[in-house]
C-alpha positions in Angstrom: -35.1 8.8 37.6 -37.3 6.9 35.4 -40.4 4.9 36.8 -39.9 1.0 36.1 -43.3 -0.5 35.1 -43.7 -4.1 34.3 -45.9 -5.1 31.3 -46.9 -8.7 30.4 -45.9 -10.4 27.0 -47.8 -13.5 26.1 -47.1 -14.9 22.6 -46.6 -18.3 21.6 -43.2 -19.0 20.0 -44.1 -22.5 18.6 -47.2 -23.9 17.2 -49.6 -23.3 14.3 -49.4 -19.6 14.2 -45.8 -18.9 15.2 -45.0 -16.8 12.3 -47.6 -14.3 13.4 -46.7 -14.6 17.1 -43.1 -13.9 16.3 -44.0 -10.8 14.4 -46.2 -9.6 17.2 -43.5 -10.3 19.7 -40.8 -8.6 17.7 -42.9 -5.3 17.6 -43.5 -5.4 21.3 -40.1 -6.0 22.3 -38.7 -3.4 19.8 -41.1 -0.7 21.3 -40.0 -1.6 25.0 -36.4 -1.0 23.8 -37.6 2.2 22.1 -39.3 3.5 25.2 -36.4 2.6 27.7 -33.8 4.3 25.2 -35.5 7.6 25.3 -33.3 9.7 27.9 -36.3 12.0 28.3 -38.9 9.3 29.1 -40.4 9.2 32.5 -40.9 5.2 32.5 -38.8 2.1 32.1 -40.6 -0.8 30.7 -39.8 -4.4 32.0 -41.1 -7.2 29.9 -42.7 -10.1 31.8 -42.7 -12.7 29.3 -44.8 -16.0 29.3 -45.0 -18.5 26.3 -48.2 -20.6 25.7 -46.3 -22.6 23.2 -49.4 -22.7 20.8 -51.5 -24.5 23.7 -55.0 -22.8 24.0 -55.2 -24.3 27.5 -52.1 -22.5 28.8 -53.3 -18.8 27.9 -55.5 -18.3 30.8 -53.3 -19.7 33.4 -50.1 -17.7 32.2 -52.4 -14.6 31.8 -53.4 -15.1 35.5 -49.7 -16.1 36.4 -48.5 -12.5 35.1 -51.6 -10.6 36.7 -51.1 -12.1 40.1 -47.9 -12.7 40.5 -45.9 -9.9 39.0 -46.5 -6.1 39.0 -47.6 -6.1 35.4 -51.4 -4.8 35.0 -51.3 -4.7 30.9 -50.6 -7.5 28.6 -49.5 -7.1 25.0 -50.6 -10.6 23.5 -52.9 -13.2 22.0 -53.1 -13.9 18.3 -56.2 -15.8 17.9 -59.8 -14.9 18.7 -60.0 -18.3 20.6 -56.9 -17.3 23.0 -58.2 -13.6 23.7 -61.7 -15.0 24.6 -59.9 -17.5 27.0 -58.0 -14.7 28.9 -61.1 -12.1 29.2 -62.5 -13.8 32.1 -59.0 -13.6 34.0 -58.6 -10.0 33.0 -62.2 -9.0 34.3 -61.5 -11.2 37.5 -58.1 -9.4 38.3 -58.7 -5.9 36.7 -56.0 -6.4 33.6 -56.0 -5.2 30.4 -55.1 -6.9 27.0 -53.6 -5.0 24.2 -54.5 -7.0 20.9 -52.5 -6.4 18.0 -54.4 -8.9 15.6 -57.4 -8.5 13.3 -60.7 -10.0 14.7 -64.1 -10.7 13.5 -65.8 -7.9 15.4 -69.0 -7.8 17.8 -67.3 -7.5 20.9 -66.1 -4.4 23.0 -64.7 -5.4 26.3 -63.5 -2.7 28.8 -60.6 -5.0 29.6 -59.2 -5.3 25.9 -57.8 -2.3 23.5 -58.2 -3.4 20.1 -55.1 -2.3 18.0 -56.0 -3.9 14.8 -58.9 -4.0 12.3 -62.3 -5.1 12.8 -64.6 -6.0 10.0 -65.7 -2.5 8.8 -61.8 -2.0 8.6 -60.8 -5.5 6.8 -63.6 -7.3 5.4 -66.2 -4.9 4.2 -63.6 -2.7 2.3 -61.8 -5.9 0.8 -65.3 -6.9 -0.5 -66.3 -3.7 -1.8 -62.9 -3.5 -3.6 -63.1 -7.2 -5.0 -66.7 -7.6 -5.9 -67.0 -5.1 -8.7 -63.6 -6.0 -10.3 -64.2 -9.9 -10.2 -67.9 -10.6 -9.4 -70.0 -11.4 -6.3 -69.9 -15.1 -6.1 -67.5 -16.1 -3.4 -66.3 -19.3 -1.8 -65.5 -19.2 2.0 -63.0 -21.2 3.7 -61.6 -20.9 7.2 -60.0 -22.7 10.3 -62.6 -24.3 12.3 -62.8 -21.9 15.1 -64.1 -18.4 16.0 -62.4 -16.2 13.3 -63.5 -18.4 10.3 -67.0 -19.0 11.6 -67.7 -15.4 12.4 -65.6 -13.8 9.4 -67.5 -15.8 7.1 -71.0 -15.4 8.7 -70.5 -11.6 8.1 -69.2 -12.3 4.6 -72.3 -14.3 3.7 -74.5 -11.2 4.4 -72.0 -8.8 2.6 -72.1 -11.2 -0.3 -76.0 -11.4 -0.5 -76.0 -7.4 -0.1 -73.9 -7.5 -3.1 -76.2 -9.5 -5.0 -74.1 -12.7 -5.0 -74.1 -16.1 -3.8 -71.9 -18.3 -1.5 -70.9 -21.3 -3.8 -69.4 -23.0 -0.9 -68.2 -22.7 2.5 -65.7 -25.3 4.1 -63.7 -25.3 7.2 -60.4 -27.3 8.1 -59.0 -28.0 11.7 -56.4 -25.8 12.8 -53.0 -27.2 11.3 -54.8 -29.4 8.7 -52.6 -29.3 5.5 -54.8 -31.9 3.6 -56.8 -29.3 1.3 -57.3 -31.7 -1.7 -60.9 -31.9 -1.3 -61.2 -28.1 -0.7 -59.5 -27.6 -3.9 -61.7 -30.1 -5.8 -64.8 -28.1 -4.7 -63.3 -24.7 -6.1 -62.6 -26.4 -9.1 -66.2 -27.7 -9.5 -68.0 -24.5 -8.4 -65.8 -21.8 -10.1 -66.4 -18.9 -7.8 -65.2 -15.5 -8.8 -63.0 -15.3 -5.8 -62.3 -17.0 -2.5 -62.2 -15.7 0.8 -59.3 -17.4 2.9 -59.6 -17.4 6.6 -57.5 -20.5 7.2 -54.5 -19.7 9.3 -51.0 -21.2 9.5 -49.9 -24.4 7.8 -53.5 -24.7 6.4 -53.5 -21.5 4.7 -50.2 -22.2 3.4 -51.0 -25.3 2.2 -54.1 -24.2 0.3 -52.4 -21.3 -1.3 -49.6 -23.7 -2.8 -52.3 -26.1 -3.9 -54.3 -23.2 -5.5 -51.2 -22.3 -7.6 -51.2 -25.6 -8.9 -54.8 -25.6 -10.0 -54.2 -22.2 -11.6 -51.4 -23.9 -13.7 -53.7 -26.5 -14.9 -56.8 -24.1 -15.3 -56.2 -20.4 -16.3 -59.7 -19.6 -14.7 -58.2 -19.9 -11.3 -55.4 -17.6 -11.8 -55.3 -14.5 -9.4 -56.2 -12.3 -12.5 -59.4 -14.0 -12.8 -60.2 -15.8 -9.6 -58.3 -14.4 -6.4 -57.6 -15.5 -2.9 -58.4 -12.7 -0.8 -57.5 -12.5 2.9 -58.0 -10.4 5.9 -55.2 -11.6 7.8 -52.4 -12.5 5.5 -49.3 -10.3 6.1 -45.5 -10.1 5.1 -44.5 -12.2 8.0 -46.1 -15.3 6.5 -45.0 -14.9 2.8 -41.7 -16.7 3.2 -43.8 -19.9 4.1 -46.1 -19.5 0.9 -43.4 -18.4 -1.7 -44.1 -17.6 -5.2 -47.7 -19.5 -5.1 -48.9 -16.2 -3.3 -48.1 -13.7 -6.0 -51.1 -11.9 -7.5 -53.6 -12.3 -4.4 -55.0 -9.6 -2.3 -55.1 -8.9 1.4 -56.4 -5.9 3.6 -54.8 -4.3 6.5 -53.9 -1.2 7.9 -50.4 -1.4 7.0 -48.0 -2.9 4.2 -44.5 -2.5 4.5 -43.0 0.1 1.8 -39.6 -1.1 1.2 -38.4 2.0 -0.5 -39.1 4.1 2.9 -37.1 4.1 6.1 -38.9 3.7 9.0 -37.5 4.9 12.4 -39.4 2.1 14.4 -37.6 -0.7 12.8 -33.9 -2.0 12.9 -32.2 -2.1 9.5 -33.6 -5.1 7.5 -30.9 -7.2 6.0 -31.5 -8.3 2.4 -31.1 -11.8 3.1 -34.0 -11.4 5.8 -36.9 -12.8 3.7 -39.7 -11.7 6.2 -40.7 -8.1 5.7 -42.3 -6.1 8.5 -46.0 -6.7 9.1 -49.0 -5.0 10.4 -49.0 -7.4 13.3 -45.6 -6.1 14.1 -46.7 -2.6 13.6 -49.8 -2.8 15.7 -47.8 -4.5 18.6 -45.2 -1.8 18.6 -47.9 0.7 18.4 -49.6 -0.9 21.6 -46.4 -0.4 23.4 -45.8 3.1 22.3 -49.2 4.2 23.3 -49.4 2.4 26.7 -46.0 3.9 27.3 -47.2 7.6 26.5 -49.9 6.9 28.7 -48.0 5.4 31.8 -45.7 8.4 31.5 -48.2 10.8 32.4 -50.1 8.9 35.1 -49.3 8.1 38.9 -50.6 4.9 38.4 -50.8 2.1 35.8 -54.5 1.2 36.3 -56.0 0.3 33.4 -59.4 1.9 34.8 -57.6 5.2 33.5 -57.5 4.0 29.9 -60.9 5.6 28.7 -59.9 9.0 29.9 -56.3 8.7 28.6 -57.6 8.0 25.1 -60.4 10.7 25.3 -59.4 13.8 22.6 -55.8 12.2 22.1 -54.1 11.2 19.0 -51.2 9.0 18.9 -48.4 8.6 16.4 -47.6 5.0 15.5 -46.2 3.0 12.5 -49.8 2.9 11.4 -50.1 6.6 11.1 -51.4 8.9 13.5 -54.4 7.2 15.3 -57.1 7.7 17.5 -58.8 4.9 20.0 -62.3 5.2 20.7 -62.8 5.7 24.6 -66.1 3.8 24.6 -65.2 0.7 22.4 -61.4 1.0 22.8 -60.9 0.3 19.1 -58.3 2.0 17.0 -59.0 4.2 14.0 -56.8 3.0 11.4 -55.7 3.4 7.8 -57.3 0.6 5.3 -55.0 -0.8 2.9 -55.5 -3.4 0.0 -52.4 -5.1 -1.1 -51.6 -7.5 -3.6 -48.8 -10.0 -2.9 -45.5 -9.5 -5.1 -42.6 -11.6 -3.8 -41.8 -11.0 -0.2 -44.0 -8.3 -0.1 -47.3 -6.2 -1.1 -47.8 -3.6 -3.7 -50.7 -1.3 -2.5 -53.6 -0.9 -4.8 -55.9 0.8 -2.4 -55.6 3.0 0.5 -57.9 4.9 2.8 -56.1 7.0 5.1 -58.6 7.0 8.3 -61.3 4.5 9.0 -63.2 4.8 12.3 -63.9 1.7 14.1 -67.6 0.2 13.9 -67.1 -3.3 15.4 -70.8 -4.1 15.3 -71.2 -2.9 11.8 -74.1 -0.5 13.3 -73.1 2.0 10.9 -72.9 -0.3 7.7 -75.1 0.9 4.8 -75.5 -1.6 1.9 -76.0 0.9 -0.7 -72.9 2.9 0.4 -70.7 0.0 -0.1 -72.3 -1.8 -3.0 -74.5 0.5 -4.6 -78.5 0.5 -5.0 -78.6 -2.0 -7.8 -77.3 -5.5 -7.7 -73.7 -5.7 -9.2 -73.5 -7.6 -12.4 -71.6 -10.8 -11.7 -68.5 -11.3 -13.9 -68.3 -14.8 -15.5 
C-alpha cells in the first residue's frame, strides 16, 4: 500500500504574474498525478493548496498555515523573489522546505529552499556573453521595482563594465504599471545596443508592445539591431505579447520543442496558444525529485535532503540534473532562445552548467575575453 504524504502548493491564481504562477502550478499538479499513477510507486502525494491571490501579505500566513495545520513539510511555490523572501522566516521557524521553480537573482543559499531554476551564472552571464559580441556592450536596464529587478541589474552593471560597455540608462516601474511611454522615449534618445528587460507581468507586455511600435518608426530598434533580452520570459507569457515579441531573446534551462513528444506533458491542442515553459518544467521536476526522495525515506523530514542529493542524478524535463547538497541549487542546461510566434527557436545551448549563486567562480576574461570588446554602433 502506498504511503500518503501531503505536500503544499503555494501559487497565486490571480494578480500581475498569474500566467507564470499558472504555468508552475500546472507543472506541479501534473507531476503529482504522474507520481500517483505509477503502480510501482511507494508514495501517494496529496496536494494541499493555498492561493495568495497575488497579495504579497498573504504568502507568509498561508505558508505557515500549510506547515502548522497540515501534514505537509515541503511546499512547491512562490514566483517572485519578494514572496520567496517573505516565506523563508516561516520555513526556518517551522522546519519546512520550499521548492522554488523560478529564476532568481542569486546571492542566496538557504537550507530551507531548493532552487530548481536558474541563478545568474545560468541565465544572466551566458545571456550577456551571447549578446554583447553580436550587438555591442552598451545596455539599457529596465526592471520592476523590487528585488529581482534591483539585484539582476546590479549584477548586469558589473558584467557590462567588464565587457567594456556602458549602462546608458536604468529605469524601474512599479509592479503592474503599464505606462511605459517615458521608458520608451529614454531608450529612443540613448540608442543602446540592447535592453535588459527585468519587468514582470503587464509591465513587460506593455513595454514589448510599445518597443515594437518604436521599431516600426525607427529601424535601429528592430530585434536584429537592438534586441530586448530577458532572463525570465518564457512561452507561458508569449500569448499576452503576440507578434511584438518576435526576434527578441531570452535565456532559460528549457524551451519547448514542438517537434518532440514529451511524456511529462498532456497532449497539447493546436488551439492552445501557451506552450510549456521552463517554469512548468521546473515545478514538475521539483515534485518528481521530491517524490523519488520521499519514496526512499521513512520520514519526509526536510533535514534529510542534503544527504538525498549527494551523489545522485535525477531525470527531469530539464534533462538529467544534479542538486548541489551544499547550496541546494540545481545543475541545469543553459539555452538562449529567440522568440518565434508562440515559442522559441534555440540559438545556443550548453548541456550542463553547475550552479554558482554567488558568482564566486566568475572570470571576466573567460566570459568576455582579455581585451575590451568592440562596441557595435
